C-alpha positions as CSV (number, residue, x, y, z in Angstrom):
1,X,13.0,-56.5,-34.3
2,X,9.5,-58.1,-34.2
3,X,7.2,-58.7,-31.2
4,X,7.2,-62.5,-31.4
5,X,7.7,-65.2,-34.0
6,X,4.0,-65.9,-34.0
7,X,3.1,-62.2,-34.3
8,X,5.4,-60.6,-36.8
9,X,4.7,-57.0,-35.9
10,X,7.8,-54.7,-36.2
11,X,8.9,-53.0,-33.1
12,X,10.0,-49.4,-33.0
13,X,13.5,-50.6,-32.8
14,X,13.1,-52.7,-35.9
15,X,11.6,-49.8,-37.7
16,X,14.4,-47.4,-36.8
17,X,17.1,-49.8,-37.9
18,X,15.5,-51.4,-41.0
19,X,12.6,-49.4,-42.3
20,X,13.0,-47.0,-45.2
21,X,9.6,-45.5,-44.3
22,X,9.9,-45.2,-40.6
23,X,8.4,-41.7,-40.6
24,X,5.0,-43.2,-41.5
25,X,5.0,-44.6,-38.0
26,X,7.4,-42.4,-36.1
27,X,7.2,-38.9,-37.6
28,X,10.2,-37.5,-35.6
29,X,12.7,-40.1,-36.8
30,X,14.8,-38.0,-39.0
31,X,17.7,-35.5,-39.0
32,X,17.3,-32.0,-40.3
33,X,20.6,-30.6,-41.7
34,X,20.9,-26.9,-42.6
35,X,23.9,-25.0,-43.9
36,X,23.3,-21.3,-43.0
37,X,25.4,-18.6,-44.7
38,X,25.8,-16.4,-41.7
39,X,25.8,-16.5,-37.9
40,X,22.1,-15.9,-37.2
41,X,19.1,-18.2,-37.6
42,X,17.5,-15.7,-40.0
43,X,20.5,-15.7,-42.4
44,X,20.1,-17.4,-45.8
45,X,20.0,-21.2,-46.0
46,X,22.3,-22.4,-48.7
47,X,21.9,-26.2,-48.2
48,X,19.3,-28.3,-46.5
49,X,18.5,-32.0,-46.3
50,X,15.9,-34.0,-44.4
51,X,17.6,-37.3,-43.7
52,X,15.4,-40.3,-42.9
53,X,15.2,-44.0,-43.5
54,X,17.3,-47.0,-42.6
55,X,19.6,-46.2,-39.6
56,X,22.8,-47.0,-41.5
57,X,21.9,-44.7,-44.4
58,X,20.9,-41.9,-42.1
59,X,24.3,-42.0,-40.4
60,X,26.3,-42.2,-43.7
61,X,24.2,-39.5,-45.4
62,X,24.8,-37.2,-42.5
63,X,28.5,-38.0,-42.7
64,X,28.4,-37.0,-46.4
65,X,27.1,-33.6,-45.5
66,X,29.7,-33.1,-42.8
67,X,32.4,-33.9,-45.3
68,X,30.9,-31.7,-48.0
69,X,30.8,-28.5,-46.0
70,X,34.1,-29.0,-44.1
71,X,36.8,-26.7,-45.6
72,X,40.4,-27.9,-45.6
73,X,43.3,-25.5,-45.4
74,X,46.5,-26.6,-47.3
75,X,49.8,-25.3,-46.0
76,X,52.6,-25.8,-48.6
77,X,55.3,-23.7,-46.9
78,X,55.7,-25.1,-43.4
79,X,57.6,-28.3,-44.3
80,X,58.8,-30.7,-47.0
81,X,55.3,-31.9,-47.6
82,X,52.0,-30.1,-47.6
83,X,49.9,-30.1,-44.5
84,X,46.1,-30.3,-44.6
85,X,44.0,-29.0,-41.7
86,X,40.2,-29.2,-41.7
87,X,38.0,-26.5,-40.2
88,X,36.5,-29.2,-38.0
89,X,37.9,-32.7,-37.3
90,X,35.5,-35.1,-38.9
91,X,35.9,-37.7,-36.2
92,X,34.8,-35.2,-33.5
93,X,31.7,-34.2,-35.5
94,X,30.9,-37.9,-36.1
95,X,31.1,-38.6,-32.3
96,X,28.8,-35.7,-31.5
97,X,26.2,-36.2,-34.1
98,X,26.0,-40.0,-33.5
99,X,25.6,-39.3,-29.7
100,X,22.7,-37.1,-30.6
101,X,21.1,-39.8,-32.7
102,X,21.7,-42.4,-30.0
103,X,20.5,-40.5,-27.0
104,X,17.5,-38.5,-28.3
105,X,14.0,-39.1,-27.0
106,X,11.2,-40.2,-29.3
107,X,8.5,-39.6,-26.7
108,X,6.3,-36.5,-26.2
109,X,7.9,-34.6,-29.1
110,X,7.8,-34.4,-32.9
111,X,11.2,-32.7,-33.1
112,X,14.0,-34.2,-35.1
113,X,17.7,-34.2,-34.4
114,X,19.0,-30.9,-35.9
115,X,22.4,-30.2,-37.3
116,X,22.7,-26.5,-38.1
117,X,26.0,-25.4,-39.7
118,X,26.6,-21.7,-39.4
119,X,29.7,-19.7,-40.5
120,X,31.0,-19.4,-37.0
121,X,29.8,-22.7,-35.4
122,X,27.9,-25.9,-35.7
123,X,24.8,-26.5,-33.5
124,X,23.7,-30.1,-32.8
125,X,20.3,-30.3,-31.1
126,X,18.7,-33.4,-29.9
127,X,15.3,-33.8,-28.2
128,X,15.5,-35.0,-24.6
129,X,17.8,-33.9,-21.7
130,X,20.3,-35.9,-19.6
131,X,18.9,-39.4,-18.8
132,X,19.3,-41.9,-16.0
133,X,22.6,-41.5,-14.0
134,X,23.7,-38.7,-16.3
135,X,22.9,-35.3,-14.8
136,X,23.7,-31.7,-15.5
137,X,26.6,-31.9,-13.0
138,X,28.3,-35.0,-14.4
139,X,27.4,-34.6,-18.1
140,X,30.3,-35.3,-20.4
141,X,32.6,-36.9,-17.8
142,X,34.5,-39.9,-18.9
143,X,32.7,-43.2,-18.2
144,X,29.5,-41.6,-17.1
145,X,26.9,-42.9,-19.5
146,X,23.3,-44.1,-19.6
147,X,21.0,-45.2,-22.4
148,X,17.6,-43.9,-23.1
149,X,17.5,-46.2,-26.1
150,X,19.7,-49.2,-25.2
151,X,18.6,-51.3,-28.1
152,X,19.3,-48.5,-30.5
153,X,22.7,-47.9,-28.9
154,X,23.5,-51.6,-29.3
155,X,22.5,-51.5,-33.0
156,X,24.7,-48.6,-33.6
157,X,27.6,-50.4,-31.9
158,X,27.1,-53.5,-34.0
159,X,27.0,-51.4,-37.1
160,X,30.4,-49.9,-36.1
161,X,29.2,-46.3,-35.5
162,X,29.7,-46.1,-31.7
163,X,31.6,-47.8,-29.0
164,X,29.3,-47.7,-26.0
165,X,32.2,-47.0,-23.6
166,X,30.9,-43.6,-22.5
167,X,33.8,-41.8,-24.2
168,X,32.3,-40.2,-27.2
169,X,32.4,-36.6,-25.8
170,X,35.9,-37.2,-24.5
171,X,37.1,-38.3,-27.9
172,X,35.5,-35.3,-29.5
173,X,37.2,-33.0,-27.0
174,X,40.6,-34.6,-27.8
175,X,40.1,-34.3,-31.5
176,X,39.1,-30.7,-31.3
177,X,42.1,-29.9,-29.1
178,X,44.5,-31.5,-31.6
179,X,43.0,-29.4,-34.3
180,X,43.5,-26.2,-32.2
181,X,39.9,-25.7,-31.3
182,X,38.0,-25.0,-28.1
183,X,36.0,-27.7,-26.3
184,X,32.4,-28.1,-27.4
185,X,29.8,-26.2,-25.4
186,X,26.8,-28.0,-24.1
187,X,23.5,-26.4,-23.1
188,X,21.3,-28.8,-21.1
189,X,17.7,-28.8,-20.2
190,X,15.1,-31.5,-19.4
191,X,13.8,-31.0,-23.0
192,X,17.0,-30.9,-25.1
193,X,20.7,-31.0,-25.4
194,X,22.4,-28.4,-27.6
195,X,26.0,-28.9,-28.5
196,X,27.9,-26.0,-30.1
197,X,31.2,-26.6,-31.8
198,X,33.4,-23.7,-32.9
199,X,35.8,-23.8,-35.9
200,X,39.5,-23.6,-36.2
201,X,40.6,-20.3,-37.6
202,X,42.0,-20.9,-41.0
């Protein structure tokens, strides 16, 4: 978290995990959340939040937004007890947004992680394309993982937010399938990864 015991200068990693004012030193260290009432980028924005600060708080505040905008259908006629089904399974969204936070690049860009919630989809955009042994051909395959930010990945594991087993996308796919939804779509380039998740029809 610091360079040495004799020179107590915070590292970038230390700032990301512990600093409430990390953007003073790393301007792109934030998440931009938008709820757009429509299907086009030009449609009205009904909720927005810039989420920055201590890593744990960033993850939990983003979770709060995911919960707040996730509609739940209640079926009271299909069985002896009511059945609740969310538009999106929260665990899938958590896996995908935390992957974006963990794997983004902080170099040569001032772009944040973006989570844009439209009426017909959610788009999760993180700066930086596939890294290391991960390629466009093997992206999303079980067990294929590499870490642009290994110390950040380890901090998120210790905090209990990720597993570091290379199965986050697989878990998200399984959760979406259980909820009757298509697999997430991924658009890959050297500059970014865009993940699109489509809702369950209520």
